[in-house]
N, C-alpha and C positions, 0 to 999 in steps of 0.2 A: 524652396519649403515647398512648391510648387509639386517636383520631383517628389518629394518624402511626403506628402499630401497621397497620390497620385498611385505611391505606390504601397501605402496602405489602406485605402480603400478598395482595391482590385485583390490584394493579400487576402484582405479580411472579405470580401466578395465569394472568394472563391472556399474557404475552409471555413466558413463563419457557422456555418452549419456542425461541424466534427468539430469543434469548439464546444458547439452547446452542449451535446453528447457528452462529453467529456465530462464539460459541467455539470450536467445534471446528474451522470451517473455517478460521479464523486461524490458530490451532494447528499445524495440517497444512502451514500455508503458509510459517510460518516457518522450516522443514528442510527448504523445496523444493529447493533444491540436494543435497540427501540423498539425495532420489530421483528426482529426473531422472538417469538413467543410461545413456544415446548414447553414442556414439565420440565423444570428443575433450573430453568434458563436464570432463575434470580437467586440462586443457592448460593452459600457463599464457599469462599475455596476451600478445600481442601489440602494440602502443601504437602501430601505425610507418602512418602514412596515407595511402601507397602499396598498401598491405594491405588496409585498409581500400576504399581505391576497387575494388580487383580484387572483393573482396565485395559488394559495392551491385550493380556489373555482373553477375554470380553471382545474384542475388535478382533482377534484371529478367527475367534471363534464364528463372528459375524460373517466374516468374509476373508479368508487364507491368504489372499494376495494383499494384504494390508502394505501399505507403502509409508504413510505418516501419521502420526496422532500430534493436534495441535490442543495440547493442554488447556481445562478451563482456568479463567483466569478473572480480572476486571470486570472487564466488557459483558461477559458468558460467563454463565458457570456451568457449563457442557463443554466435553469435549469433545473435540471434531475429528474422526477416522477418514481416511482418505484411501483408495484403493487403487490399485494398477488399472483398473479397466474404464475407470471413470466413477464408479457411484463412490457413495462413500455414508454416511451415518455420525449422530450424535448421539452420545455416553452419557448419561447423569452420571456422578461422582461415584455412586456405589456399584458403576458397570451395566446396569441395565440402559438397555438400545432403545432409545424414544423415540428418534426419526431413521428414516433407513430411505436411502435412496440408488437410483441404478447411472444415470446421468447427470447432466450438470442444469441442464432442463427443467428439473424438479426444484431446484432447490432457485430461487429469485437472487441470493447473497452471491454465490455460484457465477450466476450469468451475467450478475453486474458488474461483479470483479473482473470478469474475461471482458465485457463491452470495454471497461475502463479503461484497461491496461493493453488487450490486444485486438480490441475492436474486431472479436468472436472469427479476426482471420490469423490466428497464431502469432509469428516470431516477427514477420513482416509488420503487422498490426502494431505491434510492442513499438519498431522501429518507427513509424508514422506517427504514432503518441508523445514518441519523443521528438521528433521532429516538429510536431504539433505545441509541446513545451518550448524552443526554440522560439518559434513563430508567435507564440502570447507573450514572451518575454520581448520580444520587439514591439509589438504593438502597445503595450503595456508604455513602453520607455518613447517611443514616437508618439504615442497618445498625447503622450501628460506634453513631448515638445509642442504637437500644433496645438494642443489646448492653450497655450502659452496667449500667446494672440489676441484669443476669445476670452478670458479669464474674467473682464470686466463687466460679463453677460451671463456669467454663471449662474443657473439656479436649477439645484440640485431636486430630479422629482424621480420616482421610481419607474414611472412609465409615462410614455411620450402624452404630452399637452395635447397631438393629433396627428394620423395617421400619414403626412406627410412628408414626401425627403427632408424636405427642412428641417420639421420639428423630431422625424427621428433623429436625424445626424445632430442635432444639439443636444436629444437627450443623452446618444449614444455619447459623445464629446462629453460631458459633464455626469454621469456615472461613470463613468470609464475613468475620470481622472481620482472619480471617490475609491474606486474598488482597487485603481492601479497597483498604490502597497502589497495588498493583498494577493492578486494576481501575477507580482513576481516573483513573491514566495514562492507559491504554488507551480508557477512554472522555472522556475529555477531548480528547486529540490524535485519535481518530479521527472525533467530531462535528466539531472547528472545520475538518480535513480536507473533510466533508460542506457546512458552511455556512461558506464563508468571509470572510462577510460578518458573521457572530457575532466571526469570530477578528480583523479588521480594527477591528471596534467595540470589542474588549476592548483591544485593542495601540494604537488610535486616540493615546494621550499618547504612543507612542513613537516613530510616524509621520513621515516628514517629508515635503516637497514633493517629489513625483516629475513630472519633464517627459516624455512619452512622446514620443517623434518615431512619427509613421506608417509603416509600411514598403512601399516600393514595390511600386504593384498594376500596373505596366504594362512588366513585364519579359517575358521570350521563355519559352516555355515549355520542360519539361523533355522532351529527345528523344534521338535518337540523336548529335546533338552534343555533348550532357553531357559533360564530361570529366570522369568522378568525381572520378578522382585529381588532378586541379589544386583539385578545390572541395574534397575532405579535407584536400590542402597547406596550399592559401589559409587555408580555417578553421584551423586548426590553430596557423600563424602567428600567430593573433588571440591564442591562451592555448598558447604553447610548450611549457608543462611540466605543461600538465592534461591529462585522460586524456576523449576522446572515447568518448561513450554511447552516445549517440543521433541519429539520421539521420531529419528527417519528410519528406517528399517535400511539394510545394505540394499542398494540397486546390483551390485556386481558379486559373484563367490568369491570367497576371504575378504569384504572387507570388513569394516566392522559397525558397530549399530553407532549414531551419533546422538546424540543427546543435547539440546540447547537451552541454557537456563540464563535467567536474566536478573543479576546482581542489580545493588540498590540505586546504585548511578546512570544505569545505564536508563536510556530513553525508550529506544527500541522495544515495541510490546513484548515478545518473542527473545530479547534477548540477542547476544551474540559470545554467551560464552558457552562453548563448545566443549563437549566429553564423548569421548572413543572408547567403548568398550566392545571387548570380544563378546561373540555371543555364545560361546561354548562354557569358557569358564567363567564368564562374569568379569575381568580384572580390565579396568581401566589400562588403554594401551596408548594414549594421546591426550591432551588439554592444549586446549587455547583459550588463553585470559585476556580480557580487553581492557584490562587493568595495567598491564603490562605495552600494548600499542603504542604509537605516536598519535601523535595533533590532528594528522591527515586524518586517521581511522576515527578517531574521537567526533572529527567534525562529521565524516561521510557517515557512521552511525545514527544523526541525527537528522538526517535528510526526509525518511520514511516517518519517522512520529511530528515531525512538523506539517510534515503533505497531508498525514492522513490525519490532523489533529488528536494525537494518541498522546500530548502534552500538554498540558496550558488550561485545563479544566474547560469547562462550559463557555469559558468567557472565548478562547481560542475558537475551541469549534463552532459557536456562533461567529466568530467571525469568518472562518473558514465554508461555515453554509453562506454566509453575505455573499461573500467572492464565488462559491459555485454558481450564485441563482442569477446573478449579475453577468457572470460570464452567459448564464443561457441567453440572457434578454440580449445583450451584445453580440452576442454569434448570431443568433436566431434576425433580429431585427437586422443587422445590420446586411447579411446575405439576400433579407424577404428588400429591403428597402432598395439595395444594390441592382438585382435584377427584372424583380416587378412593380416597384413602383415607379412611377414617370416624374424626370423633374418639372418643376414650376416654370412655369411660363410667365416672365413678367416683363 
């Protein structure tokens, strides 16, 4: 038990600040829809293929190097266009550009997302956040084990009674055991998204055989002849009752246009129902329907919406907010007390 306590304290003291950063940025992102206050943000969503075609045309006019558009949804009634140069735009549902930016730093929701997922250092930061997820999972489990010895002295408080090392340790222990179930969920789902190979290994008994057909790579490129209204109409016909969520323009010459839809049974906000369309003829060249996928894929699809509180309504979002704020306190106070608060002498 002494070795477990030593490992818990030293590891927590080293990575506590990073965990606090992840917790704070994630908590703010949970309420992203509440603080993006732009004209049209609260408009009801119109899932009309012709209107979406017009929006794509307007987004291309605003910047020809369009990479993707995330269509308006339940959280925000604006379309978000992202361009290859790092810029972007918000468009109202009639296609009017209401906000344009040239880089990530001009929009707080973008740099907060980058901080939470990549720590501002790209793929290396993504790996670090995944490792932090596994460490948080370990902290939560070992914390419960260590707390059990002192369970009779439990006293829940949001703030330490005093800023002495012993008081901070008691606060850390008792707050941690309350937040641990939520932190375990957040840590596990976050780590599984960063390391999908680990998730695939864990869920391999539930996975079925999947025959993947290669997408065509000899199609015409997107140009002025592309009829976006036909593209969206033909793609929607593959999922008549689904909600169009995102369109991704080809990254390579000859590749098809990809459109994501969300069917009623899907938890992921942007869906995992894919349609690929030829840019010149607007014909559907491939479809991927998650309704036909195996159990492992169905479970994997739940990681992000649970982690980001995209399901469960206000109750789950509030619970994850508590977990995020608790992580901020646990991380900051553990690092501060470990490195700067002297041990009590008695």
